[in-house]
C-alpha positions in Angstrom: 0.0 0.0 0.0 1.4 3.3 -1.0 1.1 6.3 1.3 1.0 9.8 0.0 3.0 11.5 2.7 2.7 15.0 1.2 -1.1 14.8 0.9 -1.6 13.4 4.4 0.8 16.0 5.9 -1.0 18.8 4.0 -4.4 17.6 5.3 -3.1 17.5 8.9 -1.5 20.9 8.6 -4.8 22.4 7.4 -7.0 20.7 10.0 -7.9 23.3 12.5 -9.1 20.8 15.1 -5.5 19.6 15.5 -3.4 21.9 17.8 0.3 22.5 17.8 0.3 20.8 21.1 -1.3 17.7 19.5 1.5 17.6 16.9 4.2 18.0 19.6 2.6 15.3 21.8 2.2 12.9 18.9 5.9 13.3 17.9 6.9 12.7 21.5 4.9 9.5 21.7 6.4 8.3 18.4 10.0 9.1 19.6 9.3 7.2 22.9 8.1 4.2 21.0 11.1 4.3 18.7 13.4 4.5 21.7 11.8 1.5 23.2 12.1 -0.5 20.0 15.8 0.4 19.7 16.4 -0.4 23.4 14.9 -3.9 22.9 17.2 -4.2 19.8 14.2 -4.9 17.6 13.7 -3.8 14.0 12.1 -0.4 13.7 8.6 -0.6 12.2 8.4 1.4 9.0 5.0 2.7 10.0 6.7 4.6 12.8 9.1 6.2 10.4 6.3 7.2 8.1 4.2 8.6 11.0 7.1 10.6 12.3 7.8 12.1 8.8 4.1 12.9 8.2 3.7 14.7 11.5 7.0 16.5 11.2 6.1 17.9 7.8 2.6 18.9 8.9 4.1 20.7 11.9 6.6 22.5 9.8 3.9 23.5 7.3 1.7 24.7 10.1 4.5 26.9 11.5 5.0 28.5 8.1 8.8 27.8 8.0 
C-alpha cells in the first residue's frame, strides 16, 4: 500500500481541530516508541518512520517555516 506523505501532511496541517500541542505530543509519543524498540534491539517498524515524517512535515507547514 502506497502512502502519500505529502497529501496526508497537507491535510493534517490544514486541519484546525489539531493543535500545535497535538503535533508535539504525537511526535513525543512516536519518539518514545522508537526509543523502546531500539532499546529492545528490535527492527524499527516502517509505519513509525512514516508517522514521524508525516507529523514533522505537517508541523513544519503549520508553523510557516
